[in-house]
DRENDRENVO-555565 format. One record per atom (N, C-alpha, C): x, y, z. Coordinates in steps of 0.02 Angstrom, whole numbers, plus 50000, padded with zeros to 5 digits. Layout:
% DRENDRENVO-555565
XYZ...
END
This chain:
% DRENDRENVO-555565
491784786049505491744783249572492254786649617492044788449677492504791549724492614786949783493184787649811493374783449868493504787949928493174786349983493294790150045493944787750077494304792250107494924790150141494764785450198495194780650211495064775850265495034779350332494564777050374494514779850441495114777650482495364782150525495934780250566495754774650614496184769650618496074764150664496414765550730496264761350779496594762050843497344761250835497554756550793498264755350783498594761450749498264764450700498564770350668498604776150717498104776750761498124781950813498714780750858498834774450877499384772950922500054774650888500114772850824500734774150789500874781550783500334785550779500414792750772500554796250837500454792850893500504796250957500964792851007501384788250984501814784651032502474788151046502614793551009503224797151023503204800251093503774800651125503804803251193503654810751192503244812951238503094820051246503634823151290504154825651259504714828251297504524834651334504024838151309503774844051345503514842151414503194836351418502934834051483503494832351531504054829751505504624828451548504884834951579504914840251539505154846651565504684849551617504024848751606503544851251655503584847151719503684840651712503764836351771504374838451812504914840051777505514842451811505384849051846505014853451814504834859851845504434858751909503984853951908503574852451968504024850052025504494845652010504934843052062505384848552090505654852752046506074858352069505664863352109505024864152090504594868552129504474865952199504374859352205504284856452271504924856952313505504856252280506134857152316506174864252344505984869152303505994876152326505504877152384504924873952380504434874552434504694871452498505104866252493505364862852552505974866352582506414869052539507064871352562507124878952567506754882552526506834889852525506224893552551505624891452529505014895052548504914895552624505104890552665504994891252738505344897152769505884899652737506234905452764505784911652764505294911852719504844917552716504404918052777504314912452814503894912452874504284914252937504934914852931505344916652989505284924153002505414926353063505364933553079505844937753038505574942653004505974947552966506494944452921506294940352872506784937852824507034943652781507674944552777507944950352742508464948152690508694952852651509204951652601508924948052540509384946252496509194942852434508864936152448509124932452497508844925952513508134926652539508014931752581507344932952607506854934652552507074938752504506634940652448506484934552405506994930452392506884924452352506434919452389506504919252456506074914752495505344916852489505214923452493504524925852486504264924252416504694925052365504474923452297504334916052290504774911852319504674904552316504024902652352503894905852408503274904352445502664906052403502704911652367502134913852326502034909252266502574907152234502524903552171502474895952179502744893152233502794885952237502344882752289502114886552338501714883652392501014882252365500904876252343500254874352314500314872552240500524877252197500554875652125501034870052107501594869352143502084864252124501814857152135501504855952193501224849352206500624847952161500234853152146499674852452100499904850652031500424854052008500714852551942500954845251940501264842951994501494836051999500904831251991500334832852023499744828552020499434828451950499364834351919499064834751853499494831051802500154832051805500604828351760500564820851774500474819051838500404811951855499804808751822499244812351820498654809851785498784808951711499114813851681499294813251611499764807451598500224806251644500694800751636500344793951636499794793351674499404787151673499114785951604498904791251571498634790551503499184788051456499774791051461500324789051417500544781851431500544779851495500764773151512500264767751492499634769551486499114764551471498884764551399499134769151357498854769851290498964763651246499544760451253499664754551211499214748751231499134747651296498694742151319497974743551298497754749651305497064751251285496974750651210497484752551172497444751851099497414744551078497724740151118497704733051103497074729651131496644733551164496034730851193496144727551260496724728451289496874725451354496664730251410496014730851420495754735451470495954733251541495924726851554496114724351621496854725751634497274724551585497984725851594498134733151606497774737651570497884744751578497704747051649497144744651674496924746551741497384743451793497554737051784497974733651833498664736751838498954738551781499614741551782499604748251818499064752151808499004758551844498904757451919498524752151937498434750552008499094748552040499474744452005500124742352032500594748252038500584752651989501004758651991500824762852053500174763952063499954767852120500134764552186500054757852189500214754152250500954754652266501374754252214502094754852225502294761652251501994766852224502134773652247501894774452320501314771552336501054772052404501514768652455501734762552438502184758852483502834762752493503104765352438503714769252443503614775452487503024778552480502874784352522502834782652595502514777052611502464774852681503154773552711503594770552673504274769352697504654775852705504564780352657504934786652659504714791052717504084790552735503834794752790504074792452858504404786652861504704784452924505364788152938505634791552889506254795252899506104801852934506554804352975506444810653011506554816752966506104817952921506174823452874505664828952888505844834952868505384840652876504924841352816505014837052765504614837352704503934834152715503414837352691502744834452692502694829752631502844823452641502894818652586502214817652553502204818152486501574817752449501444810952418501914806252425501864800052387501264795752407501084795652471500514791552492499854794052460499674800352468499054802652434499114802352359499714803452332499804803052260499694795952235499994791052269499914784152249499204781752256498874783552312498174781552321497724784752269497864791052251497474794352199497564790952132498164788552118498284784752057497874778352056497824775052113497434768852116496694770152106496434775652134495734777352123495614779352050496104782752021496034785051951496084779251902496424773851920496564768351874495934765851837495394763951872494804761551835494474767151795494574773351814494274778951778494624780251711495184776751699495494777251633495054774251579494564770251599494094767251551493474771651540493424777051577492824781351574492954787051525492474788551480492564793951432492654800751465493004805251431493134811851458492484815751468491974814451427491344818151434491004816651501491194811051533490944809551599491424811951653492074811751638492574813951687492534821451700492374825351649492354832651659491834834651711491194832451705490724834151759490924831151826491244825351826491474822451889491994826951922492444829651883492944834351909492594840451939492084843051904491724848851928491374847451994491064841652000490714839852062491204839252120491754835752110492254834952163492554841652183492664845952134492944852552149492454856752189491824856452172491324860652205491154858152275491144851652285490884849052349491414845952394492034845552371492554842652413492684846552476492764853152471492904857252530492314857352579491694858252556491134857852604491084851152640491234845752604491224839152637491754838752692492344841452678492874841352729492674845452790492344851152779492134855352835491584852052876491194847752844490634844552878490834838452919491464836352914491684830352950491704831853025491354827953067491374829053139492074827653167492274831653215492924830653247493484831253197493454836353155493934837153101494644837753128495094833653100495794833653120496224834153058496724838553060497174839153004497744834053010497854830252957498404825452956498924827952906499534829152932500064831252887500284825352844500464819752876500684813952839500384807652871500374802352834500154795952858500744791152856500934788352912501494783752915501254776952940501704772152936501534765452962501404765653037501654770853071501564771453143500894774553161500534777253113499894780453128499294776153107499424770053084498874765953058498484762353113498634763953177498274760753232497584763753242497444769253208496784772553212496504773053142496234767553115496024767453044495524772853026495044774253070494524779153055494824786053046495264787953093495584794453089496034795053028496404789653013496844789652955496434790352891495884786552886495464786852827495164793852818494944796852874494664803652870495194808552845495794807952873496334812452852496524811452779496564805252757496764803752688496244806252638495614805152653495094806552604494884813852605494834816852666494514823452670494924828852703495224827452760495464832852803496224833652805496594829752769497324830052772497614835752731498274836052731498624841152692498514840152617498504833852596498384832152525497824827052521497204828952534496664824052536496484821552465496244815352463496064812352398495514816252364495054819252402494504822952373494764828852332495374831052346495684836452309496144833852255496534828652271497034826252224496734822452165496194818852176495894815152121495664819752064495334825352078495164829952023495774832451985496324833452020496934835651986497174830151938497204823951960497414818551917496934817651858496284818251871495794817551817495864823251767496044829151790496174834651744496754832951698497274829851725497824827651683497614822351633497174817751655496924812551610496554815751551496084820251565495694823451513496134827551466496604831251495497044835551455497484831451409497804826151434498254822151392497874818251339497254816051355496854812951302496734817851246496574823951263496454829151212497094830551173497664830551207498304831651174498444826251123498354819851142498484814351096498004814551037497384816351050496894816850996497084822550948497294828150976497494833850934498134832250896498584828450927499204826450894499054822250833498584817750839498404813450782498084817450726497684822350744497304826250695497684832350670498274833550696498664839250673498454845850703498104845750760497864851950790498174853450857498794851150868499094851850934499234859150950499414863250900499554870350914498924873850938498374872650904497744875850923497534873750993497574867351008497374864951074497824867951128498474868251114498944870951164498784878251180498634882151129498464889251140497814889851180497314885851161496674886151198496764884151271497154878751283497264876651351497664881751390498144884951358498534890151391498094895951411497674898251366497214903851381496724901851436496444895851430495964893551480496274892851549496894890251552497224889651617497374896351648497604901151608497754907851634497124911251658496584910651620495954913751640495704910851705495744904251712495514900951774495934903251834496594903351826497034905251882496944912551901496934916951852496854924151866496164925551896495654922451866494974923451892494904921151964495234915451980495194912852049495504917652098496044921052079496374925752124496004932452127495614933852076495234940252077494584939652116494324933552123493694932652160493724935252231494254933652271494274936352339494314943952340494664946852292494714954152288494034957152275493664954152229493004956652212492534955852272492574950152306492154948952365492294954052420492944955552430493124960452481492864967352463492904969152398492664975652376491914976352386491554970752381490824970852389490614969752462491104968752506490944967852576490724960852595490904955952554490694949052568491284944452585491854947452602492444943352616492334939052678492424932552671492364927852727492954923052725493344922652779493914917952780493684910752769494034907152724493874900252712493274899152666493024904552636492454903852590492664900252526492184898152487492324894152427492764897752377492754904352377493114908152326493824909952348494014908552410494694909952431495184905352395495774908152379496254904352339496874902552380496824902152446497394900252488497604893152471498254891852465498494885152446498324879952498498204873852474498084867952515497424868352555496964872752534496324873152569495794868852535495884867352471495394863252435494764866852416494754873452424494164877352404494134877552327493554879752301493494880452229494014885352203494104890852240494604895752219495304892952217495484889152268496144886052271496244881152212495744877052199495824872052147495824875052077495434880252067495444883752003496114887251992496364890352046496994893952040497574889252026497654884052067498214879452058498124874951997497514872651985497384868551926497484872551862497274878951863497374883151805498104884251789498504885351841499224886151831499524879751800499324873951826499584867651800499414866751726498794867851708498584867051638498954872051594499024878251618499364883351578500094881651567500434879051618501144877351610501234871451562500804866451567500844860851520500724863251449500214867451441500054870051374500624874351347500914878451389501474882651367502064878351344502204873051382502744868551362502604865251295501974863451283501794860451219501834865451162501694871851177501774877051126502504877851106502944877751157503654878851144503994872551117503744866751138504054860451117503494855551098503204856251038502664851751017502914844651009502454839851008502654832751006503104830850948503064834350893503474832550835504214834450844504354838750892505044840950903505364837250962506014836550958506394833451012506954838051034507154837251095507694841351122508364839051095508814843751083509484842151060509984845851104510584843351108511084846451150511134842751217511734842651245511864838851305511454841251364511424847851374511064850651432510314849151425510044850251366509324849051355509144841751366509574837251342509434830051352509494828151426509944831451461510014830051533509394832351571509124838051552508504840551583507924835751570507884833351508507344828751491507414822251530508024819751535508134813451572507964814351646508124820051674507954821451744507194821751753506854824851705506124825351708505784818651701506134813751671505854807051663505994802751725506334805551776506484801751836506244805351899505614807451901505374811451958505354807652023505184801152020505134797252081505824796452113506334795052073507014794352099507254800852129507144806352094507364812952118507004814652183506354813452186505974815152246506214811152306506324804652297506544800452352507234802752377507704803952331508374806152351508344812952386507904817252362507824823852393507584823252465507084819152476506814818252544507334815152590507694810052564508214806852605508764811852622508944816152575509464821152588509244826052642508614828152639508364832652692508344829252759508214822752760508204818952822508904818652853509404817252812510094816952836510304823752863510124829052828510304835852850509974837552917509344835652925508994837052987509304833153045509464826853034509784822853086510454825853106510834827953056511484831053070511404837453111510904841453094510794847653131510594846353203510174841353214509964839653282510554837053323510964832853293511534829953328512044835253346512194839753299512694844853312512454850253360511794850853367511524855953413511394853053483511554846653492511434843553557510704842053570510314841553517509604839953525509164845953535509444852053535509044858153543509144862553482508784861053430508854864653367508454871153371508804876853379508474883253387508524887653325508934885753278509014889653216509064884753157509034887453097509044883353037509724883853003510154878753010510804878852976510714879352901511234881552867511184882552795511034876152757511264870352785511164864052750510474860952764510064864252805509374862052816508894866052773509014872552767508574876652726508934882952703508774885152643509084891152617509284890452545509534895752518509714895952447510294891252431510774890752478511364886652466511194879252459510794876552505510634869452501510164868052443509734872852427509304871952368509734871452305510254875652300510694875352243511044868652238511244865852296511574859252295511084853752272510454854152294509964849152273509834849752198509784855852173509674856752101510274854152061510884855552087511484852952054511474845352052511244842252107511194834952108510694832452056510144836052047509654834151996509954834451927510314839751913510624840551847511164835151835511534833651887512044828351880511724821551866511184820051903510834813751891510554813551820510264819051797510004819351729510544818151678511134821051690511694820151643511914812851640511934809551697512134802451699511614798151663510984799351677510454795351645510444796551570510544802851549510544804351477511134800951442511724801051475512314798051445512244790551439511924787551488511834780251488511214778051450510774782751435510154780951402509714776651445509714777851510509344773551557508824777551595508394773851630507874776951671508134777851742507754781751781507924782351851507854775651886508254774251937508234767751971507544765851996507194770452028506544768752055506024767952000506084771851946505634771051889505744764251856506374762251850506524755651820506274749951864506354750751930506114745551976505354744951972505014750551971504284750351967504044747251902504384748951847504204746051783504304738551782504844736251815504984729051819504444725451859504224728451914503694725451955503054725051914502884730351878502274730451838502294724951785502864724051752502924718951699502834711951728503084710851788503024704251818502314702651839501974707851864501284706751888500784706751830500884711251783500424712051726500774709351664500664703251648500974700251589500674703151526501084705151479500834707951415501084703851356
END
C-alpha cells in the first residue's frame, strides 16, 4: 500500500510564506529615492544649458526616474496589498481582507488631500495611489487568470479613452480646494490627470499578480526560476517598448502621441510596457539577489530595510521638507523667485534628503518599530476591521 503525501492546506501555505520579503522593502526604498531624485534633481535638466557634474546627473536622473520611479511605487503597492491581506484570506475572512485594503487606500487618499494643501513643487501621488488601492481592494478576490486580461485591456484602451474625452483638461493634482467642480475632478482623476486611475490601476494589478506568483513559487520552492523569468520578461518588455518608436521612425510611421511612444506619464501602451517592465525587472532582480529565505544582516542593511518599510512616512516628510524650502525661497526673494536656490533643487538638497532617510531608517531599525504614519494607519485599520 502506498500513501500519497498530504496536499498543502491554506494554513500550511500561509506558514510557508509569512516571512517578510525584505527584497520588497529594498525595492520600495529604491522607488521612494527615485521619486526624490525626480523632484529635487531631475528638474535641473529642463533648465537652459545645465552644465557640470550636477547638470549631467540631472539629465541622468531625468532619464532614469521620470516615470519609472512612480510606476515602481505603484507596482510594489499592489504587491503590498497581497502581503497585507494574505492572512485574512487564508483564514477565509474575505470581507476583512477587502475592507482593510479599502481603509488603507482611504487613509492614503485623505493624507494625500491634506498634503496637497501645502505649497510644494512636488506632484503628490498619494491621492491617485490611495484611490487605486481602493479600486484594487475588491479585485484581491479575483483570480490572476482574470486579472491578467483585465490588465491588458486597461493598458490597451486607457490612452485612447483619455484622448476621446471632450474638453480634455490635464490635472496635475487634486486638492480639497478643487473639489468644487466634481465632473472636472473626476475626469482628471480617472483619465486625463498626471496619474490617472486608468493607468495606475493596471500597475497595482501587475503587483498583485506578480506577488501572488512569488508567494506560490516560494511555497513550491521555485522562487529562483520565477525571479529569473520575471527579470527576463521585464527587461524584454521595457527594451521592446523603447525600440518600437525607433522602428516606427525607421519605417516612416512615426506619429507623436501614438500608442507605441514610450514618453513617461503619457499612459500609452509603449509607456506602460516600458515603465511596468522596469518595475517587474527590478522586483525580480531584488528577489534574485535576496530570496525570501534570506534576511539582511548588518546595521546599514537593517537600516535600509527599515527605511523601505516606512515609505509613507518618508514620502510625507519629503514633501513637507520641499514645502518649507519653497516657502523660505519665496520669502527670502521678496516674492519674486527667479532662480532655484540650492535648498530647493539640486544635488546638495537631494543628498540631505537621502541622509534624512538613512537616519530615519537607522532609528527605526534600532527601535524595532514601524514608521509613524505606517503605525497610525495600521492602528486605524485594526480599529475599523476587527480580527
